[in-house]
N, C-alpha and C positions, 0 to 999 in steps of 0.2 A: 597486540592490536592487529585486527584483520585488515588486509589491504583493501582499499576503497573499491577496487574493481571487482572484488568478490562479494560485496554487499549487494543483495538482490532486491528487486522490486516486485510486488504482486499487484497486478492490474486486474480488477474485476470489472469487466465491461461487456455488455451484451451486443453492442453495435460493432460489427466487424469493420466498418469504415473507420470508426474512431480508433480501433486497435491498430489498423494499418497506418493511419496518420500519425499516431503517437510513436509507433515503431520507426517510421520514417524520420520523424523529428529527432528521436534518440540517435538514429544513425547519422543525421546531419551534424549533430554536435559531438559525434564520436563517443556517445555514452554506451559503453560496452558491458555494463553490469547485467547480470542475468535478469531477464524479464519473464516472469511467470504470468500467464494469462488464464483467467477463468471466465466463463461466459455467463455466469449468473451468480447470485449471492450464495446459494447453497453450495456450489462448487468452491467458492472462496472459503466458506466455513470448513468444508471438507479438506481443502488444501492446508489451511492453518491448523486444523485439528489433527491432521495426518502427521504433523511433526512429532506427535506423541508416539506414533507407530514407527517413526523413523528417527529415533532420538539422536542419531549421529549428525543429522542435518541441522542447519541454521534456519532461523525464521527470516522473513524478508526484513530489510531495514526500513522499508516504506511500503504502506498499503494504500493503493489508490482505488477508491470505490465509486463506481457510477451510482448515482442516487436512485434511479429507477431501473431495476433489473427484475427478471422473473425469479420465482421461487422464494427469494429473500431480497429485499431492497438493500441498498447501501446502508441505510440507517439501521436496519435489522442486523446486518453483519457487524456494523460498528458497535451496536449495543451488546451483541454476543461477545465481541472481542473484549470490551471493557469489563465484562463479567468473568473473564478467564484470567486467573492469577498470572500466568506467564505471558499472556498476550496483551494485558491491559496497558502496558507502557509502550507498545509498538506505535510509532507515528502513523496516523491514518488521515487521509485527505479525501473529502468528497469531491468528485469531478463530475460536474453536471452541466447540462444546457439550461437548467432552470435558474433564473435570477429572482425567483419568488422569495420575498423577504422571510416568509414563514419557513420555507425549506432551509434557508441559510441559518436562521436562529435555531431551528430544530437540530440541525447537524452539529452545531456547537454545543447545544444542550446535551446531546448524546456523547460528546467527547471528541469530536473531530478536532484535529490540530489545525486544519485549514479547510476552506471551502473555495474551490476553484471553478469558475465558469469556463466551460469548454471554449477555447479560442476559435473564432470563426475563420481565421486565416492561417495558412501554413507558417507564415513568418512569426505569428504569435505563438503557435504550437512549438516552433523551434526555440523561441525565447523561453517558453515554459520548460522544455527539455534541458536547456542550458542551466536554468535555475535548479532543476532536480539534480543535474550532474554536479553542480557546485555544492548543493546541499549535501549530497552523499559524500563528497570529498571533505566537507568541513565538520560534519556531525560526529558525535560520540554515540554510537548506536546502543540500544539496550542489550543486555547480555544475550538474550535469545537470538539476536541478529549477528552477534559477533562470536559466539561460542556455540557448541552443540546444544541442542535442546536439553539433553540430560544434564550437562554441566551447568547450564543456566538455571535449571530447576533446582539442582542441589544448592547452588549459591544463593538462590532466592530463599530457600528453606532455612539457610543458616542465619539470615537476617532477622 
């Protein structure tokens, strides 16, 4: 079992202010897990796909995707993830300022594990960070997040 503090989070977010505020909220709740940030959907895909080139690395235990990003939207990244055998089970959340019902339903249709509306206040962002911290502490992550990519790929092939 991998220690909770080593489980990482991938945040795909093109708004620098949202990245800063989420980092601050993580710091406020002492969430010290590695946070990888990509600034658009294509970078997120390249980061996740890059695990194949770096097979000794683990995948993130949680992927947080902004809905509307350049090059690839959060939904396009999510759809790509769900089509990848080793990535399809990674928990992925859409993190958006949109409360549009069709955006929410579409995210779930594409396989999102949750749809979170970006909190307007720092107090609510801190509450969200506390939730993520507790979630990372309590979950049993998929193999790719707890073991090296190569090991997870081999174990998946055995099934």
